[in-house]
C-alpha positions in Angstrom: -67.1 -27.0 134.8 -69.6 -24.1 135.3 -68.0 -23.5 138.7 -64.5 -23.3 137.2 -65.8 -20.9 134.5 -67.3 -18.8 137.2 -64.1 -18.7 139.1 -62.1 -17.8 135.9 -64.6 -15.0 135.0 -64.4 -13.6 138.5 -60.6 -13.7 138.4 -60.6 -11.7 135.1 -63.1 -9.2 136.6 -61.1 -8.8 139.8 -57.7 -8.4 138.0 -59.3 -5.8 135.8 -60.5 -3.8 138.8 -56.9 -4.2 140.3 -55.3 -2.7 137.2 -57.9 0.1 137.2 -57.1 0.9 140.9 -53.3 0.8 140.1 -53.8 3.4 137.3 -56.0 5.6 139.4 -53.5 5.5 142.3 -50.7 6.6 139.9 -52.8 9.5 138.6 -53.9 10.5 142.1 -50.3 10.6 143.2 -49.5 12.9 140.2 -52.5 15.2 140.5 -54.0 14.8 144.0 -57.5 15.6 142.9 -59.7 12.4 142.6 -62.6 14.2 141.0 -60.4 15.3 137.9 -59.5 11.6 137.3 -63.1 10.4 137.0 -64.4 13.5 135.1 -61.9 13.5 132.2 -61.5 11.1 129.3 -57.7 10.6 129.8 -58.2 9.5 133.3 -60.7 6.7 132.2 -58.5 5.7 129.2 -55.4 5.4 131.3 -57.1 3.3 133.9 -58.7 1.2 131.2 -55.3 0.4 129.7 -54.0 -0.7 133.0 -57.0 -2.9 133.5 -56.9 -4.5 130.1 -53.1 -5.2 130.4 -53.8 -6.9 133.7 -56.4 -9.2 132.0 -53.8 -10.0 129.3 -51.2 -10.9 131.9 -53.7 -13.1 133.7 -54.6 -14.9 130.5 -50.9 -15.5 129.8 -50.3 -16.7 133.3 -53.2 -19.1 133.2 -52.4 -20.6 129.8 -48.7 -20.8 130.5 -49.3 -23.5 133.1 -47.5 -21.7 135.9 -50.6 -20.3 137.6 -51.2 -20.9 141.3 -54.1 -22.9 142.7 -55.1 -19.8 144.7 -56.9 -17.3 142.5 -55.9 -14.3 144.5 -52.2 -15.1 144.0 -52.7 -15.1 140.2 -54.6 -11.8 140.4 -51.8 -10.1 142.4 -49.1 -11.6 140.1 -50.9 -10.5 136.9 -51.6 -7.0 138.3 -48.2 -6.3 139.4 -46.7 -7.8 136.2 -48.9 -5.6 134.0 -47.9 -2.6 136.0 -44.2 -3.3 135.7 -44.5 -4.2 132.0 -46.3 -1.0 131.1 -43.7 1.1 132.7 -40.7 -0.9 131.4 -38.0 0.2 128.9 -36.1 -2.3 126.8 -33.3 0.1 126.1 -32.5 3.8 126.1 -31.7 5.6 122.8 -29.4 8.7 123.1 -29.7 11.4 120.4 -26.0 12.3 119.7 -26.9 15.7 118.4 -29.2 16.9 121.2 -28.0 14.5 124.0 -31.6 13.7 124.8 -32.3 10.2 126.1 -35.4 8.4 124.9 -36.7 5.2 126.6 -37.7 2.6 124.1 -40.6 0.3 125.4 -44.1 0.2 126.5 -43.4 3.2 128.8 -43.6 5.4 125.7 -47.3 4.4 125.2 -48.0 5.2 129.0 -46.1 8.5 128.7 -48.3 9.6 125.7 -51.5 9.1 127.8 -49.9 10.7 130.9 -49.0 13.8 128.7 -52.6 13.8 127.5 -53.8 13.6 131.0 -51.4 16.4 132.1 -52.8 18.8 129.5 -56.5 17.9 130.1 -56.2 18.0 133.9 -54.3 21.3 133.8 -57.0 22.9 131.5 -59.9 21.7 133.8 -58.0 22.8 137.0 -57.2 26.2 135.5 -60.8 26.9 134.6 -62.0 25.8 138.0 -59.3 27.7 139.8 -60.0 30.9 137.8 -63.6 30.8 138.7 -62.8 30.3 142.4 -60.1 32.9 142.6 -62.0 35.5 140.6 -65.0 35.0 142.9 -63.0 35.3 146.1 -60.8 38.3 145.0 -63.6 40.2 143.4 -63.8 43.9 144.4 -60.7 43.7 146.7 -58.2 46.5 146.7 -54.9 45.0 145.8 -52.7 47.2 148.2 -55.0 46.6 151.2 -55.4 42.9 150.4 -51.6 42.3 150.0 -50.8 44.3 153.2 -53.4 42.4 155.3 -53.8 38.9 153.8 -50.2 38.0 153.1 -48.9 38.5 156.7 -52.0 36.6 158.1 -51.5 33.7 155.7 -47.7 33.5 156.6 -48.3 33.7 160.3 -51.2 31.3 160.5 -49.9 28.6 158.2 -47.3 27.2 160.5 -46.1 24.4 158.1 -44.9 26.9 155.5 -41.1 26.7 155.0 -38.9 29.9 155.1 -38.3 29.4 151.4 -42.1 29.5 150.6 -42.6 32.5 152.8 -39.7 34.3 151.1 -41.0 33.4 147.6 -44.5 34.8 148.4 -43.0 38.0 149.8 -40.8 38.4 146.7 -43.8 37.7 144.4 -45.9 40.4 146.1 -43.1 42.9 145.5 -43.0 42.0 141.8 -46.8 42.6 141.7 -46.4 45.9 143.4 -44.1 47.1 140.7 -46.2 45.6 137.9 -48.2 47.8 135.5 -51.2 45.5 135.3 -54.7 46.5 136.7 -55.7 46.4 140.3 -58.1 43.4 139.7 -55.4 41.5 137.8 -53.0 42.0 140.6 -55.6 40.9 143.1 -56.2 37.7 141.0 -52.5 36.9 140.9 -52.2 37.5 144.7 -55.1 35.2 145.3 -53.5 32.5 143.2 -50.2 32.9 145.0 -51.8 32.7 148.4 -54.2 29.8 147.5 -51.2 27.8 146.2 -49.8 27.7 149.7 -52.9 27.8 151.9 -55.8 26.4 149.7 -58.9 28.2 148.5 -60.8 27.7 151.8 -58.1 29.6 153.8 -58.1 32.3 151.2 -61.9 32.7 151.4 -61.7 32.7 155.2 -59.1 35.4 155.2 -61.3 37.6 153.0 -64.4 36.9 155.3 -62.5 37.8 158.5 -61.0 41.0 157.0 -64.3 42.1 155.6 -64.8 45.6 154.3 -61.3 46.7 155.3 -59.7 45.3 152.1 -62.5 46.2 149.7 -62.2 48.9 147.1 -64.0 52.1 148.0 -66.5 51.7 145.2 -67.5 48.2 146.6 -68.4 49.8 150.0 -70.6 52.5 148.6 -74.4 52.2 148.9 -77.3 53.2 146.7 -76.5 53.9 143.1 -72.8 53.7 143.7 -73.1 50.0 144.6 -74.5 49.3 141.1 -71.4 50.5 139.3 -70.0 48.3 136.5 -67.2 45.9 137.3 -63.7 47.1 136.6 -62.4 46.4 133.1 -59.8 44.0 134.5 -62.5 41.8 136.0 -64.5 41.9 132.8 -61.5 40.7 130.8 -60.9 37.9 133.3 -64.6 36.8 133.2 -64.4 36.7 129.3 -61.3 34.6 129.5 -63.0 32.1 131.8 -66.0 31.9 129.5 -63.8 31.4 126.5 -61.9 28.6 128.3 -65.1 26.8 129.2 -66.3 26.9 125.6 -63.0 25.3 124.4 
């Protein structure tokens, strides 16, 4: 009896872990950043729901009398059954006025937590990205940076499609005609490049180009090097601090 109880307890623990991994893999496929999943409440709640549903399905399986003698079979069946049930829809309701289709089923519950995760992950990612981009693009002259960094990014990233290259070029033209400050243009330029190349490549481009793309005030020595940051950057830093407080 104690041995059977131990096996059942182990089965519940394993099926819970299986459900957690299933939820984590789905979140990872959506957001592609593992640290966000484990650092935010929606990530843990979503994985816990998948784990608890897997336990429930294993309990039903065992007490229904159709379980297998092999525990790993029961764990797999319960885990996959929970995954399918949570994402199922019993029927689809169509709003006659708007034409919108609404799935009725447990998938609604899952979608609520996914929407919560979307908002939370997006907020965390935005704050981190603002910090990184503002640091990398600080003191850069927009005109010099765009004329030097964009061609290098396009030429060295061989996997970029023609469509992605065209969109980046068109976006740079829009920034050129924009009335926003030099620092705000640089920040948006850094975001556009980093979206295609990643932050590490963006930092490397800045390091390689060096003083050639810095604003004149940033290359001065003595008292000139102690000048206050441009107003545009001050506003950006204030925005970052405000987002962190929220």
